[in-house]
N, C-alpha and C positions, 0 to 999 in steps of 0.2 A: 387714582388720590381718593379719599374718603370723601363720604359726604358733609358737603360745607354746613356748620351750623347755622339755623335761622337766624337772621339779622339781631332780633333781640335778644339772642346770646351770645354773639360776638360783638367783640368791638375791636378797634383796629391795633390795641396792645395786646388783646388776646390771640387776635388771629395768626396763624401761621403765616410764612411770605407767601405761598402758593395759594393762599386765602385771599390774602390782601390783594394779589394780582386778580384774582377770581372778580374781586369785586369791585375793583378800580381804585381802593384805597390804599394808596402809597406812599410810604416815606418822600420827602421829595427827592433825596439823590437817589431813591430808586426808578424815579417816572423816566430817564433816560441812564442808560448803561452804558460803562464805557469800559472797551477792551483796546490795548495796543499791543500790536506785535513786534517781531524785532527787527522788522522792514522798516518801520517807523508808519506802519499804516494804523490810523485809531478809525475804530467801528464804533460807532454810536448808535446804540437802538433805542428808537420811541418806543416804552415799556409800559403799556395800559393795555395788554391785549383783550382784557376783561370787557372793555370798551371803545375797543378799536381804535386803540392809542390817540383816543380824541385827546384835544390840545385844550390843556389848562393852565392856568398862571405858574402853578409850579413846576410844572415841565418846561413852558418858556423860560424861567429864569435858571432852571437846570443846564438846558440845552445851552444858554448863551456863556453860562460859567465856565460850560467846557469846552466851548471855543476860544473863551479867553485865553484858557489853559493850554490849549492846546497851541494856541499863538505863542504863547510865552514857552513852548518847550520844545528846543532843538531837535530832540528826538520823534518829532511827528511833522509828518512830510507830507501824506496826504491823508484826505477823512471822508469817510463812508460813512452816510446817513440809511437809516431802513429804519422797519417798522416790527415790532414782535409781533409772533402770530399771524391772523390772516388778512391784515389791512397796514398798511404805510401809515395813513394819518386819517381817519373819518373825520376832520373838521374842527370846532370848536365842540367843548364837552355840552351836552344837553343841558346838564345842571346850570352850569354857565349863561346858556342861554335861556333857559327858563325864569331865573332869578333876572337877569338883565332885564326880562321884556314882562315880569310881573313884580316885582317887590321893587315898591318904592323906596324903600333904604339901600338898594344894591348901588354901590360905588365900584366904578369901575375902575382898576390898579391904574398908573402911570405901567406904561407897557417901554420895553427895550426897541429899538428901531428894526424894523422885521428883515432892512438890508446888511446888519451887523456880519451873517455869512459871507456878504462879499466882500466886504472886508476882510475878511480872515486872506491874510497872504500864502496860502497854502490851496490846494484844490479841492474843493468838495464834491462828491457823487452822491447821489440819490438814488439807493436801491428801491423801486418803486412798485408792490405788490398789493392788490386789495385796493380797497376804497383812498383813494387820494381826492380829498374833499376840500373846497374855503380853504381855511388856514392852512390845510396839509398840502393843499393845490399850490398855496404861497410858499412853503417850506421848501417842496420841489422846486420851484422856479427859482428859488435863492441859491440853490445848489449851481455848479459850473458845468454839470453834466448830467443826465436822467438814465438809467437804465431801469426796465419795466417787464413787462409780461404782460402776455397776450389777453388773460383774466381781469386786469387792472383795469378799475374804473376809476375815469378822470373827471372831475368837473369843479369848473368854479363856484357854484352854484349860490351865488350873490344873489342875482335879482329873485331866485325864487326865496328867499327869505327876506326879501323887501330892502337887500342892502346895495350898496354901490361898491364898485371892484375896488377891492382893500390893496393897502401895503406895496404901491409902484407896481400892480399888476398889469394898468392898462401901459407902462414904461415899458416891463419887459416882456410881456406876451406877443406886440406885434414884431419887435425883432426876433424872437424865435420863430413864429408862425406865419407873419404876415400879417397884412391889417384886415384881410379879408376871414381867416380862420381865428384872431381874436375877437374879432364882432361877432362870429358866429359863438365863440365858445362863452362871450361876456352876455351879449344879449341874451340869448337863450339858458345858460346852464347847464346844459344839455349834456348828458356823461357819453364819453368819449372810454371807446376800448384803448388797450396798450397798442393796438398794431397799427389804430386809426395815430393814435397819438405819435407813433414813430412817423408814420408818412407825412403828416403835416409837420415834423420838426419838433414838437414839444417833448419826447424823448429821441436820446441817439441809440440805443441797441434795446432790441425784442430778442427776450431769451426767454425758456423756459423758467418755471416757477422753482422748481430743484438747481437751477442753474444760476438762478440771480445774482445771489450772494457770493457765489464764488466767481462770478464775472466781473462784478463790481471789484474784488479784492483782487482779481487780476490784473486788472486794468490798472489800478490802487499802486500794488507792490510793483509793477513794470516800472511806474513813472519815480515811486519811492528809492527803487534798485539802480535806476541808469538816468536820471535826469537830475541836472544842477536844481537845488531848492531856489538857491539867489534866484537863475533864469526864470525858472516858473513863476516864482514872485511877479517880477519883472513884467512878464507875458501877463500874468493877471492885470495887473495895472495897465498894460496896455490897452488890454482889452476894454476893460474899464474907462480910461482916458480917450481912446482913440474913437468912440463911439459919438465924442459931441465934435470930433476932429474933422478937418476936409483931409483930401488925400494927401496935400501939402505938408500939410501942419504932420501927421502921422510920419510921414518920410522923415523930416526934419527933426521929430522927436526920438525917435526908433535912430537915427543916426546919432542923438546924444546918449543914447544909454549903451548903444552899440561900443562907444568910446571906452566909457566905463567897464562893461564887459571884458573888452581886452586884456585890461588891467587885473582883474580877478582870478584868484588860482584857480577857480574852477572852468577856465578856459583852456588854463595849461594841462589841467586834468584830464579834462574831455578829451582834448587832441592825444594826449599821452594815452590815452588808455586805449583810446580808437586805434593808435597805430601800433602798440602791445597787444590787441585784440585780449584785453582785460575787463572784468567790470569797473566803471569807474570807483574811485572813492571821493564821492562828494560830503564836504562839511556840511551839517544842518543849518538852518537859520536861526539866527542868535536870537537870544530872546524878547531885545530890544529891536526886532525888527519891526520898522512903522508899516499900521496899516494899509491896504488898497485905499487911495483917495477919488470918490467917487464924485464924478461932475467934476475932474480936476483940470485945472488950465492945458491945453493943449500942449503948452511947453515946460510944463515945470517938470523938474529936474526930477532924475532916478531915485529911487530910495535904495540905500547903500547897506 
């Protein structure tokens, strides 16, 4: 790659795409890249490597828009989220933080809910390498699973910036790692390496850096090829609903959904493919399949 011209000689419109990446100056549609494979695995890549994929409002809107598109696309069965370059997401963009703390004219925009990924009725797996801090930490927690590397650096960082825990982290984190570990991470804002993240339950699997994305994609493809999208969506709803239910409410709600499942074509296909020793042929979720309802009543009906 040739030398990048001085900033005084380069504008966003004149710079090449690779130069804009290096400068962190990307068109909104380039801040998160989208790639869908033949198995129905959608790879979303946070794409500001020149700024360690720090979070910006245009990136946030792009990510939410891509999740909305994925939800409405029957061809998408599983979503993998990762970061370009050497970081997952190093937190909020420093220019945003600078303006928010020094510019009296700065107006913080109305932002979409951070829990939107949890409402998508398809599994989301975060492949985390390098820095995973602040709002990046939040995005990793909003995924359903997390794969990581030993060299990754996880930190809530909030208290070290004079902030409180943001975006339901105080709800999610204790459920993943327990109250003691959650207090440790949130009070101190200390950096946790990937091996410790896996030991405490913050991440699901530890892999080598070169194997991180392949491992996440392999898990996603296994689910996309072999699991009923309707059944997976119901299980994601059960996980969201049953967290607020007692054991008997969970049992009764599961029985209700099970009655629906037994009448679905996917049940017949799942049994037939097992008996015939062939891969199953499940249909994708319809475009109008409802979102996962967070904090639903324990006796809420299944989504059809």
